[in-house]
C-alpha positions as CSV (number, residue, x, y, z in Angstrom):
1,M,99.5,-17.3,63.6
2,R,98.4,-17.9,60.0
3,D,98.0,-21.6,60.7
4,L,95.9,-21.0,63.8
5,N,93.5,-18.7,61.8
6,H,93.2,-21.3,59.1
7,Y,92.6,-24.1,61.6
8,L,89.8,-22.0,63.3
9,K,88.1,-21.3,60.0
10,V,88.1,-25.0,59.1
11,L,86.8,-25.9,62.5
12,L,84.0,-23.3,62.2
13,L,83.0,-24.6,58.7
14,L,82.8,-28.1,60.0
15,T,80.8,-27.1,63.1
16,I,78.1,-25.0,61.4
17,P,76.3,-28.0,59.6
18,W,76.3,-30.1,62.8
19,L,74.9,-27.2,64.8
20,S,72.3,-26.5,62.2
21,A,71.2,-30.1,62.1
22,S,70.9,-30.2,65.9
23,I,68.7,-27.2,66.0
24,F,66.6,-28.5,63.1
25,Q,65.9,-31.8,65.0
26,M,64.4,-29.8,68.0
27,F,61.5,-28.7,65.8
28,A,58.7,-30.5,64.0
29,V,58.4,-29.0,60.6
30,D,55.2,-29.2,58.4
31,A,54.1,-27.6,55.2
32,T,53.5,-24.2,56.9
33,G,56.9,-24.1,58.6
34,I,57.9,-24.7,62.2
35,S,54.9,-26.0,64.1
36,E,56.1,-26.9,67.6
37,V,59.0,-28.0,69.7
38,T,59.1,-31.8,69.8
39,Q,60.4,-31.9,73.3
40,S,57.0,-32.1,75.0
41,S,58.0,-32.9,78.5
42,R,57.3,-30.6,81.4
43,R,57.1,-30.4,85.2
44,I,54.0,-31.5,87.0
45,T,53.2,-30.5,90.5
46,G,50.3,-31.1,92.9
47,M,49.0,-32.2,96.2
48,V,47.6,-35.5,97.4
49,K,45.0,-35.4,100.2
50,D,42.5,-37.8,101.8
51,Q,38.7,-37.5,101.7
52,K,38.9,-35.2,104.8
53,G,41.3,-32.8,103.1
54,E,44.3,-33.9,105.1
55,P,47.6,-34.1,103.2
56,L,49.0,-37.6,102.7
57,I,52.7,-38.0,103.4
58,G,54.7,-40.6,101.5
59,V,52.3,-41.3,98.6
60,N,54.1,-43.0,95.7
61,V,53.7,-40.9,92.5
62,V,55.0,-42.6,89.4
63,I,54.8,-42.0,85.6
64,K,53.1,-45.2,84.4
65,G,55.4,-47.5,82.4
66,T,58.6,-45.8,83.7
67,T,60.8,-45.8,86.7
68,T,60.4,-42.1,87.1
69,G,58.6,-41.1,90.3
70,T,58.7,-39.4,93.6
71,M,56.9,-39.3,97.0
72,T,54.7,-36.6,98.5
73,N,56.3,-34.5,101.2
74,I,55.0,-33.6,104.7
75,E,52.5,-31.2,103.1
76,G,51.3,-33.8,100.6
77,S,53.0,-32.0,97.7
78,Y,55.0,-33.6,94.9
79,V,57.0,-32.5,91.9
80,L,57.5,-34.7,88.8
81,E,60.1,-33.7,86.2
82,K,60.2,-34.6,82.5
83,V,56.6,-35.7,82.2
84,E,55.6,-36.3,78.6
85,N,52.3,-35.1,77.2
86,G,49.7,-37.8,77.4
87,S,51.5,-39.7,80.2
88,T,49.5,-41.3,83.0
89,I,50.5,-40.6,86.6
90,E,49.8,-43.3,89.2
91,F,49.2,-42.5,92.8
92,S,49.4,-45.3,95.4
93,Y,49.4,-45.4,99.2
94,I,49.0,-48.2,101.7
95,G,45.4,-48.4,103.0
96,Y,44.0,-46.3,100.1
97,L,42.8,-47.1,96.6
98,S,45.3,-46.4,93.9
99,K,44.4,-43.7,91.3
100,S,45.7,-43.1,87.8
101,I,45.3,-39.8,86.1
102,R,46.2,-39.0,82.5
103,V,48.2,-35.7,82.1
104,G,46.3,-33.2,80.0
105,D,47.2,-29.6,79.5
106,N,47.5,-28.9,83.2
107,N,50.8,-28.5,85.0
108,V,49.1,-29.0,88.3
109,V,47.4,-32.3,89.2
110,N,45.8,-32.5,92.6
111,V,44.4,-35.8,93.8
112,V,42.1,-37.1,96.5
113,L,42.6,-40.7,97.5
114,T,39.9,-42.8,99.0
115,E,40.4,-45.2,101.9
116,D,40.4,-48.9,100.9
């Protein structure tokens, strides 16, 4: 039993510095202290419609420069996960002009595509 307690204490002492370093890496630290979480990705949702307000089904929605993307559903809605701040989302659909939109502070990006 004594050996088990000693082993657990050593394991705990070895784990604390690693855990502390992992938590520290999650935050950007400046002269005033912790400023923000460096993980700046988020979920973006929206709808894609035509000029008449009809939902477009099967529109390709891709984060520019990546292979991350999705397609709109039967209601013209989409959900993109892990979108970094400042990313550009590209919308493309056969017979329509493609559109690129830079992600700002909004978590909802609705788009109207124009026929080609």
